[in-house]
N, CA, C and O atoms as CSV, one atom per row, in Angstrom:
chain,resi,resn,atom,element,x,y,z
A,1,MET,N,N,26.860,5.756,3.284
A,1,MET,CA,C,26.476,5.086,2.066
A,1,MET,C,C,27.701,4.672,1.251
A,1,MET,O,O,27.655,3.684,0.517
A,2,SER,N,N,28.774,5.411,1.376
A,2,SER,CA,C,29.941,5.079,0.559
A,2,SER,C,C,30.642,3.809,1.049
A,2,SER,O,O,31.406,3.197,0.303
A,3,ARG,N,N,30.388,3.413,2.290
A,3,ARG,CA,C,31.012,2.186,2.784
A,3,ARG,C,C,30.376,0.945,2.171
A,3,ARG,O,O,31.061,-0.048,1.926
A,4,PHE,N,N,29.075,0.995,1.924
A,4,PHE,CA,C,28.365,-0.163,1.401
A,4,PHE,C,C,28.237,-0.044,-0.111
A,4,PHE,O,O,27.968,1.036,-0.636
A,5,PHE,N,N,28.427,-1.137,-0.790
A,5,PHE,CA,C,28.329,-1.196,-2.257
A,5,PHE,C,C,29.292,-0.212,-2.927
A,5,PHE,O,O,29.041,0.211,-4.056
A,6,GLY,N,N,30.357,0.151,-2.275
A,6,GLY,CA,C,31.359,1.023,-2.871
A,6,GLY,C,C,30.836,2.388,-3.265
A,6,GLY,O,O,31.372,3.017,-4.177
A,7,GLY,N,N,29.805,2.854,-2.596
A,7,GLY,CA,C,29.226,4.152,-2.902
A,7,GLY,C,C,28.263,4.142,-4.073
A,7,GLY,O,O,27.763,5.196,-4.466
A,8,ARG,N,N,27.990,2.971,-4.640
A,8,ARG,CA,C,27.054,2.892,-5.768
A,8,ARG,C,C,25.618,3.019,-5.248
A,8,ARG,O,O,25.288,2.491,-4.186
A,9,THR,N,N,24.783,3.714,-5.995
A,9,THR,CA,C,23.401,3.938,-5.559
A,9,THR,C,C,22.437,2.863,-6.071
A,9,THR,O,O,21.429,2.576,-5.424
A,10,ARG,N,N,22.738,2.279,-7.209
A,10,ARG,CA,C,21.792,1.325,-7.807
A,10,ARG,C,C,21.452,0.154,-6.877
A,10,ARG,O,O,20.274,-0.189,-6.776
A,11,PRO,N,N,22.415,-0.481,-6.190
A,11,PRO,CA,C,22.026,-1.592,-5.299
A,11,PRO,C,C,21.040,-1.168,-4.205
A,11,PRO,O,O,20.129,-1.925,-3.870
A,12,TRP,N,N,21.215,0.030,-3.648
A,12,TRP,CA,C,20.280,0.507,-2.626
A,12,TRP,C,C,18.904,0.761,-3.219
A,12,TRP,O,O,17.882,0.442,-2.610
A,13,LEU,N,N,18.891,1.341,-4.420
A,13,LEU,CA,C,17.622,1.645,-5.078
A,13,LEU,C,C,16.880,0.373,-5.492
A,13,LEU,O,O,15.655,0.389,-5.616
A,14,VAL,N,N,17.597,-0.714,-5.706
A,14,VAL,CA,C,16.969,-2.005,-6.019
A,14,VAL,C,C,16.570,-2.724,-4.730
A,14,VAL,O,O,15.499,-3.328,-4.659
A,15,LEU,N,N,17.425,-2.658,-3.723
A,15,LEU,CA,C,17.184,-3.390,-2.473
A,15,LEU,C,C,15.928,-2.903,-1.749
A,15,LEU,O,O,15.214,-3.705,-1.147
A,16,GLY,N,N,15.656,-1.611,-1.800
A,16,GLY,CA,C,14.469,-1.090,-1.128
A,16,GLY,C,C,13.176,-1.701,-1.647
A,16,GLY,O,O,12.443,-2.308,-0.867
A,17,PRO,N,N,12.863,-1.564,-2.942
A,17,PRO,CA,C,11.656,-2.193,-3.464
A,17,PRO,C,C,11.676,-3.721,-3.365
A,17,PRO,O,O,10.624,-4.343,-3.210
A,18,ALA,N,N,12.857,-4.328,-3.454
A,18,ALA,CA,C,12.937,-5.787,-3.304
A,18,ALA,C,C,12.466,-6.199,-1.906
A,18,ALA,O,O,11.771,-7.203,-1.752
A,19,CYS,N,N,12.846,-5.424,-0.894
A,19,CYS,CA,C,12.378,-5.712,0.471
A,19,CYS,C,C,10.863,-5.578,0.551
A,19,CYS,O,O,10.203,-6.396,1.193
A,20,GLY,N,N,10.312,-4.572,-0.085
A,20,GLY,CA,C,8.860,-4.404,-0.109
A,20,GLY,C,C,8.171,-5.574,-0.790
A,20,GLY,O,O,7.169,-6.080,-0.285
A,21,ALA,N,N,8.698,-6.014,-1.935
A,21,ALA,CA,C,8.105,-7.139,-2.664
A,21,ALA,C,C,8.161,-8.410,-1.825
A,21,ALA,O,O,7.175,-9.143,-1.739
A,22,VAL,N,N,9.301,-8.671,-1.213
A,22,VAL,CA,C,9.443,-9.869,-0.375
A,22,VAL,C,C,8.499,-9.796,0.828
A,22,VAL,O,O,7.845,-10.783,1.168
A,23,GLY,N,N,8.431,-8.637,1.462
A,23,GLY,CA,C,7.550,-8.477,2.620
A,23,GLY,C,C,6.100,-8.731,2.269
A,23,GLY,O,O,5.402,-9.428,3.005
A,24,PHE,N,N,5.632,-8.181,1.163
A,24,PHE,CA,C,4.241,-8.383,0.764
A,24,PHE,C,C,3.982,-9.841,0.367
A,24,PHE,O,O,2.943,-10.400,0.721
A,25,LEU,N,N,4.911,-10.456,-0.360
A,25,LEU,CA,C,4.731,-11.861,-0.732
A,25,LEU,C,C,4.733,-12.770,0.498
A,25,LEU,O,O,3.970,-13.733,0.563
A,26,MET,N,N,5.585,-12.462,1.463
A,26,MET,CA,C,5.586,-13.258,2.697
A,26,MET,C,C,4.281,-13.070,3.460
A,26,MET,O,O,3.812,-13.994,4.125
A,27,GLY,N,N,3.694,-11.884,3.368
A,27,GLY,CA,C,2.384,-11.657,3.976
A,27,GLY,C,C,1.325,-12.552,3.357
A,27,GLY,O,O,0.423,-13.025,4.049
A,28,VAL,N,N,1.433,-12.785,2.044
A,28,VAL,CA,C,0.498,-13.683,1.365
A,28,VAL,C,C,0.753,-15.129,1.802
A,28,VAL,O,O,-0.183,-15.863,2.117
A,29,LEU,N,N,2.015,-15.524,1.816
A,29,LEU,CA,C,2.356,-16.903,2.178
A,29,LEU,C,C,2.064,-17.216,3.644
A,29,LEU,O,O,1.761,-18.358,3.988
A,30,LEU,N,N,2.153,-16.220,4.491
A,30,LEU,CA,C,1.999,-16.442,5.931
A,30,LEU,C,C,0.658,-15.954,6.476
A,30,LEU,O,O,0.543,-15.707,7.677
A,31,HIS,N,N,-0.354,-15.810,5.627
A,31,HIS,CA,C,-1.619,-15.258,6.123
A,31,HIS,C,C,-2.285,-16.156,7.165
A,31,HIS,O,O,-3.165,-15.694,7.891
A,32,ASP,N,N,-1.894,-17.409,7.255
A,32,ASP,CA,C,-2.447,-18.299,8.283
A,32,ASP,C,C,-1.569,-18.356,9.532
A,32,ASP,O,O,-1.876,-19.099,10.464
A,33,SER,N,N,-0.491,-17.589,9.564
A,33,SER,CA,C,0.421,-17.607,10.710
A,33,SER,C,C,-0.076,-16.652,11.801
A,33,SER,O,O,-1.175,-16.103,11.713
A,34,THR,N,N,0.739,-16.472,12.805
A,34,THR,CA,C,0.364,-15.560,13.887
A,34,THR,C,C,0.347,-14.130,13.384
A,34,THR,O,O,1.008,-13.799,12.400
A,35,TRP,N,N,-0.408,-13.288,14.061
A,35,TRP,CA,C,-0.505,-11.874,13.681
A,35,TRP,C,C,0.854,-11.197,13.737
A,35,TRP,O,O,1.154,-10.335,12.911
A,36,VAL,N,N,1.671,-11.578,14.699
A,36,VAL,CA,C,2.975,-10.921,14.868
A,36,VAL,C,C,3.863,-11.177,13.657
A,36,VAL,O,O,4.460,-10.249,13.112
A,37,LEU,N,N,3.949,-12.425,13.240
A,37,LEU,CA,C,4.796,-12.756,12.089
A,37,LEU,C,C,4.250,-12.120,10.811
A,37,LEU,O,O,5.007,-11.558,10.019
A,38,TRP,N,N,2.955,-12.211,10.617
A,38,TRP,CA,C,2.322,-11.622,9.437
A,38,TRP,C,C,2.547,-10.113,9.419
A,38,TRP,O,O,2.944,-9.555,8.396
A,39,GLY,N,N,2.297,-9.455,10.542
A,39,GLY,CA,C,2.495,-8.007,10.636
A,39,GLY,C,C,3.933,-7.592,10.429
A,39,GLY,O,O,4.207,-6.532,9.868
A,40,PHE,N,N,4.862,-8.434,10.887
A,40,PHE,CA,C,6.285,-8.140,10.709
A,40,PHE,C,C,6.620,-8.020,9.225
A,40,PHE,O,O,7.283,-7.070,8.809
A,41,PHE,N,N,6.167,-8.975,8.439
A,41,PHE,CA,C,6.495,-8.932,7.015
A,41,PHE,C,C,5.735,-7.841,6.285
A,41,PHE,O,O,6.313,-7.123,5.469
A,42,ILE,N,N,4.453,-7.707,6.564
A,42,ILE,CA,C,3.674,-6.674,5.885
A,42,ILE,C,C,4.165,-5.283,6.273
A,42,ILE,O,O,4.294,-4.406,5.419
A,43,GLY,N,N,4.433,-5.084,7.539
A,43,GLY,CA,C,4.806,-3.755,8.029
A,43,GLY,C,C,6.291,-3.515,8.042
A,43,GLY,O,O,6.833,-2.854,7.155
A,44,ALA,N,N,6.947,-4.049,9.043
A,44,ALA,CA,C,8.347,-3.718,9.294
A,44,ALA,C,C,9.250,-4.053,8.114
A,44,ALA,O,O,10.060,-3.217,7.713
A,45,PHE,N,N,9.137,-5.240,7.551
A,45,PHE,CA,C,10.030,-5.638,6.471
A,45,PHE,C,C,9.718,-4.887,5.186
A,45,PHE,O,O,10.628,-4.424,4.499
A,46,ALA,N,N,8.445,-4.765,4.860
A,46,ALA,CA,C,8.074,-4.078,3.623
A,46,ALA,C,C,8.440,-2.597,3.681
A,46,ALA,O,O,8.815,-2.014,2.663
A,47,PHE,N,N,8.336,-1.986,4.850
A,47,PHE,CA,C,8.617,-0.565,4.965
A,47,PHE,C,C,10.106,-0.243,4.950
A,47,PHE,O,O,10.479,0.928,5.029
A,48,LEU,N,N,10.963,-1.255,4.850
A,48,LEU,CA,C,12.385,-0.995,4.636
A,48,LEU,C,C,12.603,-0.295,3.304
A,48,LEU,O,O,13.644,0.322,3.077
A,49,CYS,N,N,11.616,-0.395,2.429
A,49,CYS,CA,C,11.706,0.262,1.122
A,49,CYS,C,C,11.960,1.757,1.270
A,49,CYS,O,O,12.768,2.321,0.533
A,50,ASP,N,N,11.287,2.399,2.204
A,50,ASP,CA,C,11.398,3.856,2.319
A,50,ASP,C,C,12.814,4.347,2.584
A,50,ASP,O,O,13.325,5.143,1.796
A,51,PRO,N,N,13.476,3.910,3.658
A,51,PRO,CA,C,14.824,4.463,3.862
A,51,PRO,C,C,15.827,4.021,2.809
A,51,PRO,O,O,16.732,4.782,2.466
A,52,MET,N,N,15.685,2.808,2.291
A,52,MET,CA,C,16.656,2.346,1.295
A,52,MET,C,C,16.460,3.042,-0.037
A,52,MET,O,O,17.436,3.443,-0.672
A,53,PHE,N,N,15.217,3.192,-0.474
A,53,PHE,CA,C,14.971,3.820,-1.767
A,53,PHE,C,C,15.009,5.339,-1.664
A,53,PHE,O,O,15.816,5.984,-2.333
A,54,TRP,N,N,14.140,5.922,-0.829
A,54,TRP,CA,C,14.049,7.377,-0.755
A,54,TRP,C,C,15.279,7.986,-0.099
A,54,TRP,O,O,15.619,9.135,-0.379
A,55,GLY,N,N,15.951,7.237,0.769
A,55,GLY,CA,C,17.183,7.740,1.360
A,55,GLY,C,C,18.320,7.794,0.359
A,55,GLY,O,O,19.283,8.535,0.557
A,56,THR,N,N,18.224,7.026,-0.708
A,56,THR,CA,C,19.268,6.978,-1.727
A,56,THR,C,C,18.929,7.824,-2.943
A,56,THR,O,O,19.828,8.274,-3.655
A,57,VAL,N,N,17.648,8.045,-3.189
A,57,VAL,CA,C,17.259,8.706,-4.427
A,57,VAL,C,C,17.791,10.140,-4.507
A,57,VAL,O,O,18.079,10.618,-5.605
A,58,ASN,N,N,17.927,10.829,-3.391
A,58,ASN,CA,C,18.491,12.180,-3.424
A,58,ASN,C,C,19.938,12.158,-3.899
A,58,ASN,O,O,20.357,13.018,-4.674
A,59,SER,N,N,20.697,11.171,-3.433
A,59,SER,CA,C,22.078,11.033,-3.909
A,59,SER,C,C,22.111,10.712,-5.385
A,59,SER,O,O,22.977,11.187,-6.120
A,60,TYR,N,N,21.156,9.897,-5.813
A,60,TYR,CA,C,21.086,9.548,-7.227
A,60,TYR,C,C,20.780,10.784,-8.071
A,60,TYR,O,O,21.448,11.041,-9.073
A,61,TRP,N,N,19.762,11.548,-7.657
A,61,TRP,CA,C,19.408,12.753,-8.424
A,61,TRP,C,C,20.603,13.692,-8.521
A,61,TRP,O,O,20.861,14.261,-9.581
A,62,SER,N,N,21.332,13.857,-7.423
A,62,SER,CA,C,22.467,14.787,-7.449
A,62,SER,C,C,23.584,14.279,-8.350
A,62,SER,O,O,24.418,15.062,-8.805
A,63,GLY,N,N,23.607,12.990,-8.610
A,63,GLY,CA,C,24.621,12.436,-9.505
A,63,GLY,C,C,24.262,12.541,-10.976
A,63,GLY,O,O,25.141,12.414,-11.828
A,64,ILE,N,N,22.984,12.772,-11.299
A,64,ILE,CA,C,22.598,12.840,-12.718
A,64,ILE,C,C,22.110,14.214,-13.140
A,64,ILE,O,O,21.940,14.470,-14.333
A,65,ALA,N,N,21.881,15.103,-12.180
A,65,ALA,CA,C,21.338,16.421,-12.540
A,65,ALA,C,C,22.049,17.509,-11.736
A,65,ALA,O,O,22.738,17.233,-10.754
A,66,ARG,N,N,21.868,18.725,-12.171
A,66,ARG,CA,C,22.446,19.862,-11.444
A,66,ARG,C,C,21.801,19.967,-10.067
A,66,ARG,O,O,20.641,19.590,-9.900
A,67,PRO,N,N,22.524,20.465,-9.093
A,67,PRO,CA,C,21.985,20.550,-7.723
A,67,PRO,C,C,20.663,21.306,-7.619
A,67,PRO,O,O,19.817,20.959,-6.795
A,68,GLU,N,N,20.480,22.330,-8.440
A,68,GLU,CA,C,19.256,23.115,-8.319
A,68,GLU,C,C,18.009,22.386,-8.833
A,68,GLU,O,O,16.893,22.843,-8.589
A,69,VAL,N,N,18.180,21.257,-9.542
A,69,VAL,CA,C,17.005,20.513,-10.013
A,69,VAL,C,C,16.723,19.257,-9.209
A,69,VAL,O,O,15.698,18.609,-9.422
A,70,THR,N,N,17.603,18.901,-8.296
A,70,THR,CA,C,17.399,17.665,-7.542
A,70,THR,C,C,16.123,17.721,-6.705
A,70,THR,O,O,15.419,16.717,-6.592
A,71,GLY,N,N,15.819,18.856,-6.128
A,71,GLY,CA,C,14.589,18.991,-5.351
A,71,GLY,C,C,13.350,18.809,-6.214
A,71,GLY,O,O,12.371,18.192,-5.794
A,72,THR,N,N,13.405,19.353,-7.424
A,72,THR,CA,C,12.278,19.199,-8.353
A,72,THR,C,C,12.102,17.739,-8.741
A,72,THR,O,O,10.977,17.241,-8.774
A,73,LEU,N,N,13.200,17.044,-9.035
A,73,LEU,CA,C,13.117,15.624,-9.386
A,73,LEU,C,C,12.570,14.805,-8.221
A,73,LEU,O,O,11.724,13.932,-8.414
A,74,ASN,N,N,13.049,15.085,-7.020
A,74,ASN,CA,C,12.566,14.366,-5.845
A,74,ASN,C,C,11.087,14.659,-5.615
A,74,ASN,O,O,10.316,13.750,-5.310
A,75,GLY,N,N,10.690,15.912,-5.756
A,75,GLY,CA,C,9.289,16.275,-5.594
A,75,GLY,C,C,8.394,15.622,-6.637
A,75,GLY,O,O,7.296,15.162,-6.323
A,76,ALA,N,N,8.870,15.584,-7.887
A,76,ALA,CA,C,8.080,14.958,-8.952
A,76,ALA,C,C,7.914,13.462,-8.699
A,76,ALA,O,O,6.830,12.912,-8.900
A,77,SER,N,N,8.983,12.805,-8.260
A,77,SER,CA,C,8.859,11.368,-8.001
A,77,SER,C,C,7.967,11.100,-6.790
A,77,SER,O,O,7.220,10.121,-6.783
A,78,ALA,N,N,8.032,11.949,-5.770
A,78,ALA,CA,C,7.146,11.792,-4.616
A,78,ALA,C,C,5.692,12.047,-5.011
A,78,ALA,O,O,4.792,11.349,-4.545
A,79,ALA,N,N,5.459,13.036,-5.861
A,79,ALA,CA,C,4.098,13.323,-6.321
A,79,ALA,C,C,3.541,12.157,-7.133
A,79,ALA,O,O,2.367,11.809,-7.003
A,80,MET,N,N,4.380,11.558,-7.964
A,80,MET,CA,C,3.939,10.390,-8.727
A,80,MET,C,C,3.601,9.234,-7.797
A,80,MET,O,O,2.631,8.512,-8.026
A,81,GLN,N,N,4.401,9.056,-6.745
A,81,GLN,CA,C,4.127,7.992,-5.781
A,81,GLN,C,C,2.770,8.220,-5.117
A,81,GLN,O,O,1.990,7.280,-4.961
A,82,VAL,N,N,2.490,9.439,-4.733
A,82,VAL,CA,C,1.207,9.759,-4.101
A,82,VAL,C,C,0.053,9.541,-5.080
A,82,VAL,O,O,-0.969,8.962,-4.713
A,83,ALA,N,N,0.209,9.998,-6.318
A,83,ALA,CA,C,-0.858,9.853,-7.309
A,83,ALA,C,C,-1.154,8.384,-7.600
A,83,ALA,O,O,-2.313,7.969,-7.602
A,84,VAL,N,N,-0.120,7.608,-7.841
A,84,VAL,CA,C,-0.306,6.182,-8.107
A,84,VAL,C,C,-0.856,5.489,-6.864
A,84,VAL,O,O,-1.721,4.620,-6.969
A,85,GLY,N,N,-0.359,5.867,-5.691
A,85,GLY,CA,C,-0.864,5.299,-4.439
A,85,GLY,C,C,-2.337,5.575,-4.234
A,85,GLY,O,O,-3.074,4.715,-3.751
A,86,TRP,N,N,-2.772,6.773,-4.600
A,86,TRP,CA,C,-4.186,7.121,-4.471
A,86,TRP,C,C,-5.044,6.239,-5.369
A,86,TRP,O,O,-6.084,5.741,-4.940
A,87,VAL,N,N,-4.612,6.045,-6.614
A,87,VAL,CA,C,-5.365,5.203,-7.552
A,87,VAL,C,C,-5.406,3.761,-7.045
A,87,VAL,O,O,-6.457,3.121,-7.066
A,88,ILE,N,N,-4.272,3.261,-6.596
A,88,ILE,CA,C,-4.215,1.877,-6.104
A,88,ILE,C,C,-5.098,1.710,-4.872
A,88,ILE,O,O,-5.827,0.724,-4.762
A,89,THR,N,N,-5.040,2.655,-3.956
A,89,THR,CA,C,-5.876,2.584,-2.757
A,89,THR,C,C,-7.349,2.623,-3.136
A,89,THR,O,O,-8.159,1.896,-2.560
A,90,ASP,N,N,-7.697,3.460,-4.091
A,90,ASP,CA,C,-9.077,3.560,-4.555
A,90,ASP,C,C,-9.549,2.232,-5.150
A,90,ASP,O,O,-10.686,1.818,-4.924
A,91,GLN,N,N,-8.695,1.579,-5.894
A,91,GLN,CA,C,-9.064,0.325,-6.556
A,91,GLN,C,C,-8.987,-0.891,-5.634
A,91,GLN,O,O,-9.666,-1.889,-5.876
A,92,SER,N,N,-8.175,-0.822,-4.587
A,92,SER,CA,C,-7.898,-2.005,-3.767
A,92,SER,C,C,-9.123,-2.571,-3.057
A,92,SER,O,O,-9.138,-3.753,-2.713
A,93,GLY,N,N,-10.145,-1.759,-2.833
A,93,GLY,CA,C,-11.360,-2.278,-2.208
A,93,GLY,C,C,-12.025,-3.362,-3.043
A,93,GLY,O,O,-12.738,-4.211,-2.508
A,94,LYS,N,N,-11.798,-3.338,-4.337
A,94,LYS,CA,C,-12.370,-4.345,-5.239
A,94,LYS,C,C,-11.597,-5.667,-5.174
A,94,LYS,O,O,-12.063,-6.685,-5.684
A,95,TRP,N,N,-10.428,-5.648,-4.554
A,95,TRP,CA,C,-9.570,-6.827,-4.557
A,95,TRP,C,C,-9.746,-7.701,-3.322
A,95,TRP,O,O,-9.065,-8.717,-3.189
A,96,ILE,N,N,-10.631,-7.332,-2.431
A,96,ILE,CA,C,-10.853,-8.133,-1.229
A,96,ILE,C,C,-11.679,-9.358,-1.613
A,96,ILE,O,O,-12.751,-9.241,-2.208
A,97,ASP,N,N,-11.167,-10.516,-1.265
A,97,ASP,CA,C,-11.806,-11.783,-1.614
A,97,ASP,C,C,-12.707,-12.219,-0.458
A,97,ASP,O,O,-12.230,-12.796,0.519
A,98,THR,N,N,-13.996,-11.946,-0.567
A,98,THR,CA,C,-14.936,-12.263,0.512
A,98,THR,C,C,-15.288,-13.750,0.568
A,98,THR,O,O,-15.957,-14.189,1.503
A,99,SER,N,N,-14.847,-14.525,-0.418
A,99,SER,CA,C,-15.102,-15.964,-0.377
A,99,SER,C,C,-14.148,-16.682,0.578
A,99,SER,O,O,-14.331,-17.863,0.875
A,100,VAL,N,N,-13.149,-15.978,1.048
A,100,VAL,CA,C,-12.159,-16.529,1.978
A,100,VAL,C,C,-12.348,-15.835,3.317
A,100,VAL,O,O,-12.864,-14.719,3.373
A,101,SER,N,N,-11.937,-16.483,4.384
A,101,SER,CA,C,-12.053,-15.842,5.694
A,101,SER,C,C,-10.674,-15.419,6.201
A,101,SER,O,O,-9.648,-15.926,5.747
A,102,GLY,N,N,-10.670,-14.496,7.132
A,102,GLY,CA,C,-9.424,-14.046,7.765
A,102,GLY,C,C,-8.565,-13.177,6.864
A,102,GLY,O,O,-9.050,-12.498,5.958
A,103,ARG,N,N,-7.269,-13.225,7.150
A,103,ARG,CA,C,-6.328,-12.380,6.401
A,103,ARG,C,C,-6.149,-12.816,4.963
A,103,ARG,O,O,-5.607,-12.062,4.154
A,104,GLY,N,N,-6.591,-14.012,4.628
A,104,GLY,CA,C,-6.532,-14.476,3.248
A,104,GLY,C,C,-7.340,-13.605,2.309
A,104,GLY,O,O,-7.099,-13.609,1.102
A,105,GLN,N,N,-8.302,-12.853,2.847
A,105,GLN,CA,C,-9.100,-11.940,2.022
A,105,GLN,C,C,-8.236,-10.847,1.395
A,105,GLN,O,O,-8.602,-10.276,0.367
A,106,LEU,N,N,-7.108,-10.560,2.003
A,106,LEU,CA,C,-6.251,-9.456,1.547
A,106,LEU,C,C,-5.135,-9.900,0.604
A,106,LEU,O,O,-4.346,-9.068,0.156
A,107,ASP,N,N,-5.054,-11.182,0.297
A,107,ASP,CA,C,-3.934,-11.694,-0.509
A,107,ASP,C,C,-3.766,-10.970,-1.838
A,107,ASP,O,O,-2.640,-10.663,-2.231
A,108,THR,N,N,-4.848,-10.696,-2.528
A,108,THR,CA,C,-4.731,-10.021,-3.834
A,108,THR,C,C,-4.112,-8.636,-3.671
A,108,THR,O,O,-3.315,-8.210,-4.507
A,109,ILE,N,N,-4.470,-7.939,-2.610
A,109,ILE,CA,C,-3.898,-6.611,-2.360
A,109,ILE,C,C,-2.393,-6.716,-2.193
A,109,ILE,O,O,-1.650,-5.916,-2.762
A,110,TRP,N,N,-1.931,-7.698,-1.416
A,110,TRP,CA,C,-0.486,-7.844,-1.186
A,110,TRP,C,C,0.230,-8.318,-2.441
A,110,TRP,O,O,1.375,-7.935,-2.678
A,111,ILE,N,N,-0.424,-9.146,-3.247
A,111,ILE,CA,C,0.204,-9.592,-4.500
A,111,ILE,C,C,0.375,-8.410,-5.448
A,111,ILE,O,O,1.431,-8.255,-6.061
A,112,VAL,N,N,-0.645,-7.584,-5.572
A,112,VAL,CA,C,-0.541,-6.392,-6.425
A,112,VAL,C,C,0.576,-5.482,-5.897
A,112,VAL,O,O,1.363,-4.950,-6.680
A,113,GLY,N,N,0.644,-5.306,-4.589
A,113,GLY,CA,C,1.710,-4.491,-4.001
A,113,GLY,C,C,3.085,-5.054,-4.299
A,113,GLY,O,O,4.004,-4.306,-4.633
A,114,ALA,N,N,3.238,-6.375,-4.182
A,114,ALA,CA,C,4.531,-7.006,-4.472
A,114,ALA,C,C,4.910,-6.815,-5.939
A,114,ALA,O,O,6.074,-6.574,-6.258
A,115,ILE,N,N,3.930,-6.923,-6.822
A,115,ILE,CA,C,4.199,-6.714,-8.253
A,115,ILE,C,C,4.633,-5.270,-8.507
A,115,ILE,O,O,5.566,-5.024,-9.270
A,116,LEU,N,N,3.958,-4.323,-7.869
A,116,LEU,CA,C,4.336,-2.917,-8.055
A,116,LEU,C,C,5.738,-2.638,-7.531
A,116,LEU,O,O,6.503,-1.906,-8.160
A,117,PHE,N,N,6.079,-3.220,-6.379
A,117,PHE,CA,C,7.442,-3.063,-5.870
A,117,PHE,C,C,8.444,-3.657,-6.862
A,117,PHE,O,O,9.478,-3.049,-7.138
A,118,ALA,N,N,8.142,-4.834,-7.395
A,118,ALA,CA,C,9.053,-5.480,-8.340
A,118,ALA,C,C,9.181,-4.664,-9.630
A,118,ALA,O,O,10.278,-4.534,-10.173
A,119,VAL,N,N,8.078,-4.119,-10.118
A,119,VAL,CA,C,8.111,-3.301,-11.334
A,119,VAL,C,C,8.934,-2.031,-11.113
A,119,VAL,O,O,9.567,-1.528,-12.041
A,120,ALA,N,N,8.924,-1.520,-9.889
A,120,ALA,CA,C,9.702,-0.310,-9.581
A,120,ALA,C,C,11.203,-0.538,-9.740
A,120,ALA,O,O,11.962,0.421,-9.879
A,121,ILE,N,N,11.630,-1.779,-9.721
A,121,ILE,CA,C,13.054,-2.097,-9.866
A,121,ILE,C,C,13.508,-1.927,-11.320
A,121,ILE,O,O,14.674,-1.619,-11.565
A,122,ILE,N,N,12.612,-2.123,-12.276
A,122,ILE,CA,C,12.992,-2.084,-13.699
A,122,ILE,C,C,13.620,-0.754,-14.103
A,122,ILE,O,O,14.699,-0.764,-14.696
A,123,PRO,N,N,12.993,0.405,-13.807
A,123,PRO,CA,C,13.649,1.651,-14.212
A,123,PRO,C,C,14.994,1.865,-13.521
A,123,PRO,O,O,15.891,2.490,-14.085
A,124,VAL,N,N,15.132,1.351,-12.312
A,124,VAL,CA,C,16.414,1.476,-11.606
A,124,VAL,C,C,17.486,0.689,-12.345
A,124,VAL,O,O,18.604,1.173,-12.521
A,125,LEU,N,N,17.155,-0.511,-12.775
A,125,LEU,CA,C,18.131,-1.328,-13.498
A,125,LEU,C,C,18.484,-0.722,-14.854
A,125,LEU,O,O,19.578,-0.949,-15.369
A,126,LEU,N,N,17.567,0.042,-15.431
A,126,LEU,CA,C,17.819,0.683,-16.717
A,126,LEU,C,C,18.520,2.030,-16.574
A,126,LEU,O,O,18.982,2.601,-17.562
A,127,SER,N,N,18.599,2.534,-15.352
A,127,SER,CA,C,19.150,3.872,-15.140
A,127,SER,C,C,20.677,3.853,-15.064
A,127,SER,O,O,21.315,2.804,-14.973
A,128,LYS,N,N,21.214,5.035,-15.106
A,128,LYS,CA,C,22.651,5.239,-15.005
A,128,LYS,C,C,23.107,4.958,-13.569
A,128,LYS,O,O,22.407,5.299,-12.616
A,129,GLU,N,N,24.263,4.347,-13.420
A,129,GLU,CA,C,24.818,4.122,-12.083
A,129,GLU,C,C,25.447,5.413,-11.583
A,129,GLU,O,O,26.129,6.113,-12.330
A,130,VAL,N,N,25.215,5.716,-10.333
A,130,VAL,CA,C,25.796,6.898,-9.719
A,130,VAL,C,C,26.588,6.447,-8.512
A,130,VAL,O,O,26.110,5.645,-7.710
A,131,ARG,N,N,27.796,6.961,-8.385
A,131,ARG,CA,C,28.639,6.654,-7.222
A,131,ARG,C,C,28.682,7.868,-6.323
A,131,ARG,O,O,28.821,9.004,-6.777
A,132,VAL,N,N,28.561,7.602,-5.051
A,132,VAL,CA,C,28.616,8.655,-4.044
A,132,VAL,C,C,29.893,8.465,-3.249
A,132,VAL,O,O,30.162,7.383,-2.728
A,133,HIS,N,N,30.673,9.525,-3.163
A,133,HIS,CA,C,31.931,9.459,-2.412
A,133,HIS,C,C,31.756,10.174,-1.091
A,133,HIS,O,O,31.078,11.197,-0.993
A,134,GLN,N,N,32.383,9.614,-0.086
A,134,GLN,CA,C,32.272,10.214,1.245
A,134,GLN,C,C,33.059,11.517,1.278
A,134,GLN,O,O,34.226,11.570,0.889
A,135,ALA,N,N,32.396,12.558,1.749
A,135,ALA,CA,C,33.066,13.848,1.869
A,135,ALA,C,C,33.888,13.885,3.152
A,135,ALA,O,O,33.455,13.402,4.199
A,136,VAL,N,N,35.030,14.444,3.056
A,136,VAL,CA,C,35.902,14.569,4.219
A,136,VAL,C,C,35.854,16.011,4.692
A,136,VAL,O,O,36.067,16.946,3.920
A,137,ALA,N,N,35.574,16.167,5.956
A,137,ALA,CA,C,35.497,17.503,6.522
A,137,ALA,C,C,36.914,18.063,6.663
A,137,ALA,O,O,37.819,17.403,7.174
A,138,VAL,N,N,37.072,19.272,6.204
A,138,VAL,CA,C,38.370,19.943,6.296
A,138,VAL,C,C,38.293,20.905,7.471
A,138,VAL,O,O,37.401,21.749,7.557
A,139,THR,N,N,39.244,20.754,8.360
A,139,THR,CA,C,39.268,21.670,9.520
A,139,THR,C,C,40.431,22.638,9.345
A,139,THR,O,O,41.494,22.297,8.826
A,140,SER,N,N,40.188,23.809,9.782
A,140,SER,CA,C,41.264,24.811,9.723
A,140,SER,C,C,41.601,25.192,11.162
A,140,SER,O,O,40.737,25.284,12.034
A,141,SER,N,N,42.885,25.407,11.363
A,141,SER,CA,C,43.304,25.799,12.724
A,141,SER,C,C,43.481,27.315,12.756
A,141,SER,O,O,44.096,27.908,11.869
A,142,ARG,N,N,42.937,27.908,13.780
A,142,ARG,CA,C,43.054,29.363,13.955
A,142,ARG,C,C,44.036,29.617,15.080
A,142,ARG,O,O,44.069,28.897,16.078
A,143,ARG,N,N,44.818,30.633,14.901
A,143,ARG,CA,C,45.790,30.981,15.955
A,143,ARG,C,C,45.527,32.323,16.497
A,143,ARG,O,O,46.243,32.779,17.389
């Protein structure tokens, strides 16, 4: 992580949700395309959010809080993600547009998802920047 963006965490934390937003919006724009292309954007591209965001958030927590609280912060943010995800999943059945045929019925779901990914970027932009430095392993020679 220290090689890219000079060890800064904010670009990674923004890039993850941005990939999700772009993937979901492309799913809306490409709903008349082949299943492979549509699935690529909805699935593979949108799911880049997880390693970029969650893979960086632990480094971010360790940069703003004591080590013994980083697990609690990570757990709280994961719990919030699950809670909000449950509510969104519960509500998403109402967003299916039965007046349209095919994958176009799901456009509202993907638009809401893209908006949520985009909104997730706001707190990151308002947060403190944290730099992560690469640790160098120290070896000792025994005789």
